[in-house]
N, CA, C, O and the ligand as a Tripos MOL2 file, in Angstrom:
@<TRIPOS>MOLECULE
protein
  273   271    69     0     0
PROTEIN
NO_CHARGES

@<TRIPOS>ATOM
      1 N           0.8510   -1.1890    0.0000 N.3       1 MET1
      2 CA          0.0000    0.0000    0.0000 C.3       1 MET1
      3 C           0.8920    1.2470    0.0000 C.2       1 MET1
      4 O           1.7640    1.3760    0.8600 O.2       1 MET1
      5 N           0.6890    2.1580   -0.9430 N.am      2 PRO2
      6 CA          1.5300    3.3740   -0.9750 C.3       2 PRO2
      7 C           1.2700    4.2400    0.2410 C.2       2 PRO2
      8 O           0.1310    4.4040    0.6790 O.2       2 PRO2
      9 N           2.3180    4.7770    0.7650 N.am      3 ARG3
     10 CA          2.1870    5.5690    1.9650 C.3       3 ARG3
     11 C           1.9650    7.0340    1.6080 C.2       3 ARG3
     12 O           2.7270    7.6160    0.8350 O.2       3 ARG3
     13 N           0.9410    7.6120    2.1630 N.am      4 ARG4
     14 CA          0.6870    9.0190    1.8880 C.3       4 ARG4
     15 C           1.5770    9.8760    2.7710 C.2       4 ARG4
     16 O           1.5760    9.7490    3.9950 O.2       4 ARG4
     17 N           2.3230   10.7350    2.1370 N.am      5 LYS5
     18 CA          3.2780   11.5630    2.8780 C.3       5 LYS5
     19 C           2.7410   12.9660    3.0860 C.2       5 LYS5
     20 O           2.0610   13.5180    2.2210 O.2       5 LYS5
     21 N           3.0450   13.5250    4.2150 N.am      6 LEU6
     22 CA          2.7510   14.9310    4.4300 C.3       6 LEU6
     23 C           3.7630   15.7530    3.6410 C.2       6 LEU6
     24 O           4.8950   15.3110    3.4430 O.2       6 LEU6
     25 N           3.3700   16.9510    3.1840 N.am      7 PRO7
     26 CA          4.3190   17.7860    2.4270 C.3       7 PRO7
     27 C           5.3300   18.4530    3.3530 C.2       7 PRO7
     28 O           5.5120   19.6700    3.3450 O.2       7 PRO7
     29 N           5.9620   17.6280    4.1310 N.am      8 LEU8
     30 CA          6.9230   18.1350    5.1090 C.3       8 LEU8
     31 C           8.2350   17.3860    4.9740 C.2       8 LEU8
     32 O           8.2760   16.2470    4.5070 O.2       8 LEU8
     33 N           9.2860   18.0320    5.3830 N.am      9 LYS9
     34 CA         10.5870   17.3780    5.4340 C.3       9 LYS9
     35 C          11.1930   17.6470    6.8000 C.2       9 LYS9
     36 O          10.8270   18.6010    7.4880 O.2       9 LYS9
     37 N          12.1160   16.7970    7.1730 N.am     10 ALA10
     38 CA         12.7070   16.9040    8.5020 C.3      10 ALA10
     39 C          14.1490   17.3820    8.4190 C.2      10 ALA10
     40 O          14.9170   16.9380    7.5650 O.2      10 ALA10
     41 N          14.5000   18.2840    9.3100 N.am     11 CYS11
     42 CA         15.8860   18.7420    9.4090 C.3      11 CYS11
     43 C          16.7510   17.5810    9.8960 C.2      11 CYS11
     44 O          16.4500   16.9570   10.9140 O.2      11 CYS11
     45 N          17.8170   17.2990    9.1700 N.am     12 VAL12
     46 CA         18.6830   16.1760    9.5310 C.3      12 VAL12
     47 C          19.4020   16.4520   10.8500 C.2      12 VAL12
     48 O          19.7090   15.5310   11.6070 O.2      12 VAL12
     49 N          19.6610   17.7030   11.1070 N.am     13 ASN13
     50 CA         20.4090   18.0950   12.2920 C.3      13 ASN13
     51 C          19.5710   18.0460   13.5780 C.2      13 ASN13
     52 O          19.9910   17.4430   14.5650 O.2      13 ASN13
     53 N          18.3840   18.6800   13.5710 N.am     14 CYS14
     54 CA         17.6080   18.7780   14.8090 C.3      14 CYS14
     55 C          16.2380   18.0960   14.7190 C.2      14 CYS14
     56 O          15.4870   18.0900   15.6940 O.2      14 CYS14
     57 N          15.9090   17.5240   13.5530 N.am     15 ARG15
     58 CA         14.6640   16.7720   13.3490 C.3      15 ARG15
     59 C          13.4140   17.6360   13.2760 C.2      15 ARG15
     60 O          12.3110   17.0900   13.2580 O.2      15 ARG15
     61 N          13.5350   18.9430   13.2350 N.am     16 ALA16
     62 CA         12.3560   19.8030   13.1040 C.3      16 ALA16
     63 C          11.6790   19.5470   11.7680 C.2      16 ALA16
     64 O          12.3460   19.3780   10.7470 O.2      16 ALA16
     65 N          10.3500   19.5180   11.7790 N.am     17 LEU17
     66 CA          9.6010   19.3460   10.5390 C.3      17 LEU17
     67 C           9.2410   20.7120    9.9680 C.2      17 LEU17
     68 O           8.7190   21.5750   10.6740 O.2      17 LEU17
     69 N           9.5210   20.8940    8.7070 N.am     18 VAL18
     70 CA          9.2160   22.1610    8.0410 C.3      18 VAL18
     71 C           8.5360   21.8810    6.7100 C.2      18 VAL18
     72 O           8.5890   20.7650    6.1930 O.2      18 VAL18
     73 N           7.8940   22.9130    6.1600 N.am     19 ASN19
     74 CA          7.3030   22.7890    4.8350 C.3      19 ASN19
     75 C           8.3800   22.5040    3.8050 C.2      19 ASN19
     76 O           9.5480   22.8620    3.9610 O.2      19 ASN19
     77 N           7.9350   21.8430    2.7430 N.am     20 ASP20
     78 CA          8.8640   21.4050    1.7150 C.3      20 ASP20
     79 C           9.6550   22.5450    1.0810 C.2      20 ASP20
     80 O          10.7900   22.3510    0.6470 O.2      20 ASP20
     81 N           9.0480   23.7460    1.0270 N.am     21 GLU21
     82 CA          9.7310   24.8460    0.3380 C.3      21 GLU21
     83 C          10.7230   25.6020    1.2230 C.2      21 GLU21
     84 O          11.4620   26.4580    0.7380 O.2      21 GLU21
     85 N          10.7380   25.2860    2.5130 N.am     22 VAL22
     86 CA         11.6700   25.9530    3.4230 C.3      22 VAL22
     87 C          13.1040   25.5020    3.1280 C.2      22 VAL22
     88 O          13.3660   24.3120    2.9510 O.2      22 VAL22
     89 N          14.0290   26.4680    3.0790 N.am     23 GLU23
     90 CA         15.4100   26.1230    2.7320 C.3      23 GLU23
     91 C          16.3550   26.1420    3.9130 C.2      23 GLU23
     92 O          17.3920   25.4790    3.9100 O.2      23 GLU23
     93 N          15.9770   26.9230    4.9410 N.am     24 VAL24
     94 CA         16.8200   26.9910    6.1290 C.3      24 VAL24
     95 C          15.9820   26.6250    7.3500 C.2      24 VAL24
     96 O          14.9000   27.1770    7.5550 O.2      24 VAL24
     97 N          16.4760   25.7090    8.1450 N.am     25 CYS25
     98 CA         15.7480   25.2720    9.3300 C.3      25 CYS25
     99 C          15.5480   26.4330   10.2900 C.2      25 CYS25
    100 O          16.5220   27.0790   10.6800 O.2      25 CYS25
    101 N          14.2800   26.7210   10.6910 N.am     26 PRO26
    102 CA         14.0170   27.8360   11.6030 C.3      26 PRO26
    103 C          14.5000   27.5530   13.0250 C.2      26 PRO26
    104 O          14.6210   28.4740   13.8330 O.2      26 PRO26
    105 N          14.7720   26.3100   13.3280 N.am     27 ILE27
    106 CA         15.1950   25.9490   14.6810 C.3      27 ILE27
    107 C          16.7110   26.0260   14.8270 C.2      27 ILE27
    108 O          17.2120   26.6550   15.7590 O.2      27 ILE27
    109 N          17.4340   25.3990   13.9270 N.am     28 CYS28
    110 CA         18.8880   25.3130   14.0940 C.3      28 CYS28
    111 C          19.6720   25.9880   12.9700 C.2      28 CYS28
    112 O          20.8970   26.0880   13.0430 O.2      28 CYS28
    113 N          18.9710   26.4530   11.9280 N.am     29 GLY29
    114 CA         19.6660   27.1130   10.8310 C.3      29 GLY29
    115 C          20.3060   26.1530    9.8440 C.2      29 GLY29
    116 O          21.0290   26.5700    8.9400 O.2      29 GLY29
    117 N          20.0330   24.8490   10.0240 N.am     30 GLY30
    118 CA         20.6000   23.8430    9.1260 C.3      30 GLY30
    119 C          19.9790   23.9040    7.7430 C.2      30 GLY30
    120 O          18.8660   24.4010    7.5680 O.2      30 GLY30
    121 N          20.7060   23.3960    6.7700 N.am     31 ARG31
    122 CA         20.2070   23.4120    5.3980 C.3      31 ARG31
    123 C          20.0700   22.0110    4.8190 C.2      31 ARG31
    124 O          19.8200   21.8470    3.6250 O.2      31 ARG31
    125 N          20.2300   21.0210    5.6540 N.am     32 GLU32
    126 CA         20.1270   19.6590    5.1610 C.3      32 GLU32
    127 C          18.8330   19.0290    5.6690 C.2      32 GLU32
    128 O          18.5810   18.9820    6.8740 O.2      32 GLU32
    129 N          18.0100   18.5420    4.7240 N.am     33 PHE33
    130 CA         16.7110   17.9880    5.0910 C.3      33 PHE33
    131 C          16.5310   16.6020    4.5020 C.2      33 PHE33
    132 O          17.1710   16.2380    3.5160 O.2      33 PHE33
    133 N          15.6470   15.8370    5.1250 N.am     34 SER34
    134 CA         15.3530   14.5030    4.6170 C.3      34 SER34
    135 C          13.8460   14.3250    4.4740 C.2      34 SER34
    136 O          13.0740   14.7490    5.3330 O.2      34 SER34
    137 N          13.4390   13.6920    3.3770 N.am     35 ASP35
    138 CA         12.0280   13.3590    3.1860 C.3      35 ASP35
    139 C          11.6930   12.0330    3.8460 C.2      35 ASP35
    140 O          10.5290   11.6470    3.9490 O.2      35 ASP35
    141 N          12.7150   11.3590    4.2800 N.am     36 ASP36
    142 CA         12.5290   10.0200    4.8310 C.3      36 ASP36
    143 C          12.5190   10.0730    6.3560 C.2      36 ASP36
    144 O          13.5240    9.8260    7.0230 O.2      36 ASP36
    145 N          11.3410   10.4060    6.8760 N.am     37 TRP37
    146 CA         11.2060   10.5070    8.3360 C.3      37 TRP37
    147 C           9.9510    9.7670    8.7640 C.2      37 TRP37
    148 O           9.0900    9.4530    7.9420 O.2      37 TRP37
    149 N           9.8600    9.4950   10.0400 N.am     38 ASP38
    150 CA          8.7500    8.7060   10.5350 C.3      38 ASP38
    151 C           8.2860    9.1850   11.9060 C.2      38 ASP38
    152 O           9.0900    9.3980   12.8130 O.2      38 ASP38
    153 N           6.9880    9.3480   12.0340 N.am     39 GLY39
    154 CA          6.4070    9.7550   13.3090 C.3      39 GLY39
    155 C           6.7590   11.1910   13.6360 C.2      39 GLY39
    156 O           7.8110   11.6820   13.2270 O.2      39 GLY39
    157 N           5.8960   11.8660   14.3630 N.am     40 PHE40
    158 CA          6.2680   13.2110   14.7820 C.3      40 PHE40
    159 C           5.6420   13.5580   16.1180 C.2      40 PHE40
    160 O           4.6630   12.9480   16.5480 O.2      40 PHE40
    161 N           6.2250   14.5440   16.7580 N.am     41 VAL41
    162 CA          5.7380   14.9770   18.0510 C.3      41 VAL41
    163 C           5.7470   16.5000   18.0800 C.2      41 VAL41
    164 O           6.6770   17.1420   17.5910 O.2      41 VAL41
    165 N           4.6870   17.0690   18.6670 N.am     42 ALA42
    166 CA          4.6370   18.5230   18.8150 C.3      42 ALA42
    167 C           5.0970   18.8730   20.2240 C.2      42 ALA42
    168 O           4.5240   18.4020   21.2060 O.2      42 ALA42
    169 N           6.1080   19.6830   20.3170 N.am     43 ILE43
    170 CA          6.6170   20.1320   21.6130 C.3      43 ILE43
    171 C           6.1520   21.5640   21.8360 C.2      43 ILE43
    172 O           6.5250   22.4770   21.1000 O.2      43 ILE43
    173 N           5.3340   21.7400   22.8600 N.am     44 LEU44
    174 CA          4.8150   23.0830   23.1340 C.3      44 LEU44
    175 C           5.5680   23.7450   24.2760 C.2      44 LEU44
    176 O           5.8480   24.9430   24.2460 O.2      44 LEU44
    177 N           5.8850   22.9510   25.2710 N.am     45 ASP45
    178 CA          6.5580   23.4750   26.4520 C.3      45 ASP45
    179 C           7.8300   22.6720   26.6990 C.2      45 ASP45
    180 O           7.8000   21.5760   27.2600 O.2      45 ASP45
    181 N           8.9280   23.2380   26.2700 N.am     46 VAL46
    182 CA         10.2030   22.5340   26.3450 C.3      46 VAL46
    183 C          10.5900   22.2360   27.7990 C.2      46 VAL46
    184 O          11.1670   21.1900   28.0920 O.2      46 VAL46
    185 N          10.2680   23.1620   28.7000 N.am     47 GLU47
    186 CA         10.6540   23.0150   30.0980 C.3      47 GLU47
    187 C           9.9780   21.8250   30.7730 C.2      47 GLU47
    188 O          10.5890   21.1330   31.5890 O.2      47 GLU47
    189 N           8.7130   21.5920   30.4270 N.am     48 ARG48
    190 CA          7.9410   20.5680   31.1320 C.3      48 ARG48
    191 C           7.8430   19.2490   30.3820 C.2      48 ARG48
    192 O           7.4130   18.2450   30.9510 O.2      48 ARG48
    193 N           8.2330   19.2370   29.1250 N.am     49 SER49
    194 CA          8.0260   18.0420   28.3150 C.3      49 SER49
    195 C           9.1370   17.0110   28.5150 C.2      49 SER49
    196 O          10.3180   17.2990   28.3170 O.2      49 SER49
    197 N           8.7300   15.8050   28.9100 N.am     50 GLN50
    198 CA          9.6870   14.7080   29.0480 C.3      50 GLN50
    199 C          10.2190   14.2980   27.6790 C.2      50 GLN50
    200 O          11.3820   13.9230   27.5280 O.2      50 GLN50
    201 N           9.3250   14.3800   26.6800 N.am     51 VAL51
    202 CA          9.7290   14.0060   25.3240 C.3      51 VAL51
    203 C          10.8240   14.9470   24.8220 C.2      51 VAL51
    204 O          11.7900   14.5190   24.1900 O.2      51 VAL51
    205 N          10.6530   16.2230   25.1140 N.am     52 ALA52
    206 CA         11.6600   17.2070   24.7050 C.3      52 ALA52
    207 C          13.0130   16.8720   25.3260 C.2      52 ALA52
    208 O          14.0460   16.9540   24.6610 O.2      52 ALA52
    209 N          13.0020   16.4990   26.5900 N.am     53 LYS53
    210 CA         14.2490   16.1290   27.2680 C.3      53 LYS53
    211 C          14.8560   14.8910   26.6230 C.2      53 LYS53
    212 O          16.0590   14.8120   26.3760 O.2      53 LYS53
    213 N          13.9730   13.9220   26.3600 N.am     54 LEU54
    214 CA         14.4100   12.6520   25.7830 C.3      54 LEU54
    215 C          15.0560   12.8520   24.4160 C.2      54 LEU54
    216 O          16.0700   12.2310   24.0970 O.2      54 LEU54
    217 N          14.4570   13.7220   23.6190 N.am     55 LEU55
    218 CA         14.9460   13.9310   22.2550 C.3      55 LEU55
    219 C          15.9490   15.0870   22.1770 C.2      55 LEU55
    220 O          16.4510   15.4230   21.1050 O.2      55 LEU55
    221 N          16.2260   15.6830   23.3380 N.am     56 ASN56
    222 CA         17.1610   16.7960   23.4010 C.3      56 ASN56
    223 C          16.6940   17.9730   22.5440 C.2      56 ASN56
    224 O          17.4670   18.5550   21.7830 O.2      56 ASN56
    225 N          15.4130   18.3050   22.6870 N.am     57 ILE57
    226 CA         14.8170   19.4070   21.9320 C.3      57 ILE57
    227 C          14.8180   20.6640   22.7960 C.2      57 ILE57
    228 O          14.4230   20.6310   23.9610 O.2      57 ILE57
    229 N          15.2630   21.7630   22.2130 N.am     58 GLN58
    230 CA         15.4400   22.9930   22.9790 C.3      58 GLN58
    231 C          14.4210   24.0780   22.6620 C.2      58 GLN58
    232 O          14.2700   25.0330   23.4240 O.2      58 GLN58
    233 N          13.7220   23.9360   21.5410 N.am     59 LYS59
    234 CA         12.7550   24.9620   21.1550 C.3      59 LYS59
    235 C          11.4190   24.3260   20.8120 C.2      59 LYS59
    236 O          11.3860   23.2230   20.2680 O.2      59 LYS59
    237 N          10.2900   25.0160   21.1260 N.am     60 PRO60
    238 CA          8.9780   24.4830   20.7640 C.3      60 PRO60
    239 C           8.8650   24.3230   19.2550 C.2      60 PRO60
    240 O           9.4210   25.1080   18.4870 O.2      60 PRO60
    241 N           8.1370   23.2970   18.8470 N.am     61 GLY61
    242 CA          7.9660   23.0540   17.4210 C.3      61 GLY61
    243 C           7.4800   21.6480   17.1780 C.2      61 GLY61
    244 O           7.1350   20.9280   18.1150 O.2      61 GLY61
    245 N           7.4540   21.2570   15.9220 N.am     62 VAL62
    246 CA          7.0470   19.9080   15.5530 C.3      62 VAL62
    247 C           8.2800   19.1740   15.0520 C.2      62 VAL62
    248 O           8.9950   19.6480   14.1690 O.2      62 VAL62
    249 N           8.5090   18.0050   15.6360 N.am     63 TYR63
    250 CA          9.7320   17.2620   15.3330 C.3      63 TYR63
    251 C           9.4260   15.8410   14.8960 C.2      63 TYR63
    252 O           8.5010   15.2100   15.4070 O.2      63 TYR63
    253 N          10.1990   15.3480   13.9590 N.am     64 ALA64
    254 CA         10.0940   13.9390   13.5590 C.3      64 ALA64
    255 C          10.7610   13.0810   14.6170 C.2      64 ALA64
    256 O          11.7360   13.4920   15.2460 O.2      64 ALA64
    257 N          10.2210   11.8770   14.8080 N.am     65 LEU65
    258 CA         10.8200   10.9710   15.7860 C.3      65 LEU65
    259 C          12.0260   10.2510   15.2000 C.2      65 LEU65
    260 O          13.0110    9.9850   15.8900 O.2      65 LEU65
    261 N          11.9240    9.9430   13.9100 N.am     66 LYS66
    262 CA         13.0450    9.2670   13.2390 C.3      66 LYS66
    263 C          13.3490    9.9770   11.9410 C.2      66 LYS66
    264 O          12.4410   10.2850   11.1690 O.2      66 LYS66
    265 N          14.6060   10.2360   11.6940 N.am     67 VAL67
    266 CA         15.0380   10.7730   10.4110 C.3      67 VAL67
    267 C          16.1230    9.8690    9.8750 C.2      67 VAL67
    268 O          17.1010    9.5820   10.5650 O.2      67 VAL67
    269 N          15.9510    9.4160    8.6350 N.am     68 ARG68
    270 CA         16.9470    8.5010    8.0660 C.3      68 ARG68
    271 C          17.8490    9.2260    7.0770 C.2      68 ARG68
    272 O          18.7470    8.6140    6.4980 O.2      68 ARG68
    273 ZN         17.2370   22.0020   12.3110 Zn       69 ZN69
@<TRIPOS>BOND
     1     1     2 1
     2     2     3 1
     3     3     4 2
     4     3     5 am
     5     5     6 1
     6     6     7 1
     7     7     8 2
     8     7     9 am
     9     9    10 1
    10    10    11 1
    11    11    12 2
    12    11    13 am
    13    13    14 1
    14    14    15 1
    15    15    16 2
    16    15    17 am
    17    17    18 1
    18    18    19 1
    19    19    20 2
    20    19    21 am
    21    21    22 1
    22    22    23 1
    23    23    24 2
    24    23    25 am
    25    25    26 1
    26    26    27 1
    27    27    28 2
    28    27    29 am
    29    29    30 1
    30    30    31 1
    31    31    32 2
    32    31    33 am
    33    33    34 1
    34    34    35 1
    35    35    36 2
    36    35    37 am
    37    37    38 1
    38    38    39 1
    39    39    40 2
    40    39    41 am
    41    41    42 1
    42    42    43 1
    43    43    44 2
    44    43    45 am
    45    45    46 1
    46    46    47 1
    47    47    48 2
    48    47    49 am
    49    49    50 1
    50    50    51 1
    51    51    52 2
    52    51    53 am
    53    53    54 1
    54    54    55 1
    55    55    56 2
    56    55    57 am
    57    57    58 1
    58    58    59 1
    59    59    60 2
    60    59    61 am
    61    61    62 1
    62    62    63 1
    63    63    64 2
    64    63    65 am
    65    65    66 1
    66    66    67 1
    67    67    68 2
    68    67    69 am
    69    69    70 1
    70    70    71 1
    71    71    72 2
    72    71    73 am
    73    73    74 1
    74    74    75 1
    75    75    76 2
    76    75    77 am
    77    77    78 1
    78    78    79 1
    79    79    80 2
    80    79    81 am
    81    81    82 1
    82    82    83 1
    83    83    84 2
    84    83    85 am
    85    85    86 1
    86    86    87 1
    87    87    88 2
    88    87    89 am
    89    89    90 1
    90    90    91 1
    91    91    92 2
    92    91    93 am
    93    93    94 1
    94    94    95 1
    95    95    96 2
    96    95    97 am
    97    97    98 1
    98    98    99 1
    99    99   100 2
   100    99   101 am
   101   101   102 1
   102   102   103 1
   103   103   104 2
   104   103   105 am
   105   105   106 1
   106   106   107 1
   107   107   108 2
   108   107   109 am
   109   109   110 1
   110   110   111 1
   111   111   112 2
   112   111   113 am
   113   113   114 1
   114   114   115 1
   115   115   116 2
   116   115   117 am
   117   117   118 1
   118   118   119 1
   119   119   120 2
   120   119   121 am
   121   121   122 1
   122   122   123 1
   123   123   124 2
   124   123   125 am
   125   125   126 1
   126   126   127 1
   127   127   128 2
   128   127   129 am
   129   129   130 1
   130   130   131 1
   131   131   132 2
   132   131   133 am
   133   133   134 1
   134   134   135 1
   135   135   136 2
   136   135   137 am
   137   137   138 1
   138   138   139 1
   139   139   140 2
   140   139   141 am
   141   141   142 1
   142   142   143 1
   143   143   144 2
   144   143   145 am
   145   145   146 1
   146   146   147 1
   147   147   148 2
   148   147   149 am
   149   149   150 1
   150   150   151 1
   151   151   152 2
   152   151   153 am
   153   153   154 1
   154   154   155 1
   155   155   156 2
   156   155   157 am
   157   157   158 1
   158   158   159 1
   159   159   160 2
   160   159   161 am
   161   161   162 1
   162   162   163 1
   163   163   164 2
   164   163   165 am
   165   165   166 1
   166   166   167 1
   167   167   168 2
   168   167   169 am
   169   169   170 1
   170   170   171 1
   171   171   172 2
   172   171   173 am
   173   173   174 1
   174   174   175 1
   175   175   176 2
   176   175   177 am
   177   177   178 1
   178   178   179 1
   179   179   180 2
   180   179   181 am
   181   181   182 1
   182   182   183 1
   183   183   184 2
   184   183   185 am
   185   185   186 1
   186   186   187 1
   187   187   188 2
   188   187   189 am
   189   189   190 1
   190   190   191 1
   191   191   192 2
   192   191   193 am
   193   193   194 1
   194   194   195 1
   195   195   196 2
   196   195   197 am
   197   197   198 1
   198   198   199 1
   199   199   200 2
   200   199   201 am
   201   201   202 1
   202   202   203 1
   203   203   204 2
   204   203   205 am
   205   205   206 1
   206   206   207 1
   207   207   208 2
   208   207   209 am
   209   209   210 1
   210   210   211 1
   211   211   212 2
   212   211   213 am
   213   213   214 1
   214   214   215 1
   215   215   216 2
   216   215   217 am
   217   217   218 1
   218   218   219 1
   219   219   220 2
   220   219   221 am
   221   221   222 1
   222   222   223 1
   223   223   224 2
   224   223   225 am
   225   225   226 1
   226   226   227 1
   227   227   228 2
   228   227   229 am
   229   229   230 1
   230   230   231 1
   231   231   232 2
   232   231   233 am
   233   233   234 1
   234   234   235 1
   235   235   236 2
   236   235   237 am
   237   237   238 1
   238   238   239 1
   239   239   240 2
   240   239   241 am
   241   241   242 1
   242   242   243 1
   243   243   244 2
   244   243   245 am
   245   245   246 1
   246   246   247 1
   247   247   248 2
   248   247   249 am
   249   249   250 1
   250   250   251 1
   251   251   252 2
   252   251   253 am
   253   253   254 1
   254   254   255 1
   255   255   256 2
   256   255   257 am
   257   257   258 1
   258   258   259 1
   259   259   260 2
   260   259   261 am
   261   261   262 1
   262   262   263 1
   263   263   264 2
   264   263   265 am
   265   265   266 1
   266   266   267 1
   267   267   268 2
   268   267   269 am
   269   269   270 1
   270   270   271 1
   271   271   272 2
@<TRIPOS>SUBSTRUCTURE
     1 MET1         2 RESIDUE 1 A MET
     2 PRO2         6 RESIDUE 1 A PRO
     3 ARG3        10 RESIDUE 1 A ARG
     4 ARG4        14 RESIDUE 1 A ARG
     5 LYS5        18 RESIDUE 1 A LYS
     6 LEU6        22 RESIDUE 1 A LEU
     7 PRO7        26 RESIDUE 1 A PRO
     8 LEU8        30 RESIDUE 1 A LEU
     9 LYS9        34 RESIDUE 1 A LYS
    10 ALA10       38 RESIDUE 1 A ALA
    11 CYS11       42 RESIDUE 1 A CYS
    12 VAL12       46 RESIDUE 1 A VAL
    13 ASN13       50 RESIDUE 1 A ASN
    14 CYS14       54 RESIDUE 1 A CYS
    15 ARG15       58 RESIDUE 1 A ARG
    16 ALA16       62 RESIDUE 1 A ALA
    17 LEU17       66 RESIDUE 1 A LEU
    18 VAL18       70 RESIDUE 1 A VAL
    19 ASN19       74 RESIDUE 1 A ASN
    20 ASP20       78 RESIDUE 1 A ASP
    21 GLU21       82 RESIDUE 1 A GLU
    22 VAL22       86 RESIDUE 1 A VAL
    23 GLU23       90 RESIDUE 1 A GLU
    24 VAL24       94 RESIDUE 1 A VAL
    25 CYS25       98 RESIDUE 1 A CYS
    26 PRO26      102 RESIDUE 1 A PRO
    27 ILE27      106 RESIDUE 1 A ILE
    28 CYS28      110 RESIDUE 1 A CYS
    29 GLY29      114 RESIDUE 1 A GLY
    30 GLY30      118 RESIDUE 1 A GLY
    31 ARG31      122 RESIDUE 1 A ARG
    32 GLU32      126 RESIDUE 1 A GLU
    33 PHE33      130 RESIDUE 1 A PHE
    34 SER34      134 RESIDUE 1 A SER
    35 ASP35      138 RESIDUE 1 A ASP
    36 ASP36      142 RESIDUE 1 A ASP
    37 TRP37      146 RESIDUE 1 A TRP
    38 ASP38      150 RESIDUE 1 A ASP
    39 GLY39      154 RESIDUE 1 A GLY
    40 PHE40      158 RESIDUE 1 A PHE
    41 VAL41      162 RESIDUE 1 A VAL
    42 ALA42      166 RESIDUE 1 A ALA
    43 ILE43      170 RESIDUE 1 A ILE
    44 LEU44      174 RESIDUE 1 A LEU
    45 ASP45      178 RESIDUE 1 A ASP
    46 VAL46      182 RESIDUE 1 A VAL
    47 GLU47      186 RESIDUE 1 A GLU
    48 ARG48      190 RESIDUE 1 A ARG
    49 SER49      194 RESIDUE 1 A SER
    50 GLN50      198 RESIDUE 1 A GLN
    51 VAL51      202 RESIDUE 1 A VAL
    52 ALA52      206 RESIDUE 1 A ALA
    53 LYS53      210 RESIDUE 1 A LYS
    54 LEU54      214 RESIDUE 1 A LEU
    55 LEU55      218 RESIDUE 1 A LEU
    56 ASN56      222 RESIDUE 1 A ASN
    57 ILE57      226 RESIDUE 1 A ILE
    58 GLN58      230 RESIDUE 1 A GLN
    59 LYS59      234 RESIDUE 1 A LYS
    60 PRO60      238 RESIDUE 1 A PRO
    61 GLY61      242 RESIDUE 1 A GLY
    62 VAL62      246 RESIDUE 1 A VAL
    63 TYR63      250 RESIDUE 1 A TYR
    64 ALA64      254 RESIDUE 1 A ALA
    65 LEU65      258 RESIDUE 1 A LEU
    66 LYS66      262 RESIDUE 1 A LYS
    67 VAL67      266 RESIDUE 1 A VAL
    68 ARG68      270 RESIDUE 1 A ARG
    69 ZN69       273 GROUP 0 **** ****
């Protein structure tokens, strides 16, 4: 079954998900992105989120769980 993809790509450096047309990561300033990512998590409160700590996320945003 073909997998339907969101029109998003993930920053290879910090895993932030951005629109396909974005060229510079708004979180880390990276320019390398991957279309091959899986799962995502929205981090709203970096201070209180266990997931943010686990994934070493420093800024609120939407992040892919896996980037290949
Ligand atoms: Zn980034």
